[in-house]
N, C-alpha and C positions, 0 to 999 in steps of 0.2 A: 581427507576431511571434506565433507559436502559443503557447498557454498549456499548460504542463506542470506537473502537480500531483502531489506525493508524498503518499500517504495510507497511514497505518499503523493497523491495529486490533490491540490487544494482547490482547483476549479476546473471547468470544462476543457479548456485548451490543454492543461496539464494532463488530464485524463486521456485526451486524444493522442498527444505525443507519447505519453507513457504507454499506451496500448501498443503503439508501433515499436517502441523500445523493448517492451517485455516480450513481444512476439519474436523479435530478433534474438534476444537473449536466450529464449527457449530453444530456438533453432541451433544456435552456436554452442550452448552449454545445456544439453538436455537434462542433466542431473541437478541443475540449479533449483532451489526452492525460493519462490517469490511470495512474500508476505506483504500486505499493504492495505491502504485506503485508496479506493478509486471508484470510478463509475463504470458505465457500460463498456467502454473501450478497454479498460484494464482487467475487468472481472474475468474474462475467459482465460487469462494467463496467470492469475493469482492462485497459488496453492492454498493459501490461507487469507481470507478476506476479513480484516479487522472491522471495517465499517464501510458503508456505501457513501460516496461523495454527496449524493442528493439528500441524504439524511443529516449531513453535518452543516450544510449551508455555510461553508467556510470560504475564505478568500486567500488564505495562505496555509502552507503545511503546518506551521506552528499553531494556528487557530484550529486546524483539523485535529491535531493531537490533543489540544486542550478540551475540545468538545466531545471527543470520543469517550464513551463510557469506560471508567477504569477497568472493569472486568475484561473489556476487549483487549487490553494490553497485558494485564497481570495474569490472566488465565493462560497466556501464551509465553510467560516467562519474561516479559518486558516490563520495565518500569518507566515512568515518565522521565525520570532522571536520565536514563540512558538515551532517550530520544532527543534531548536538547543539547 
């Protein structure tokens, strides 16, 4: 079974650290699928980008998921309920 991981950065430092983390995950587990909300640092490593951090103006991951447009989650098979 393939591993799929949802990763959300709520602000710039989370995006920076998330980018480093995602880069290492891709190196160590080449088959992993990364889905998430992030900015410039995380984007190169995301297989599916739900939304861009700069468009959400969020301060926490919870706010980021609340502000993301519903189709961004639902079209990928996620529901807001599963994210909380």
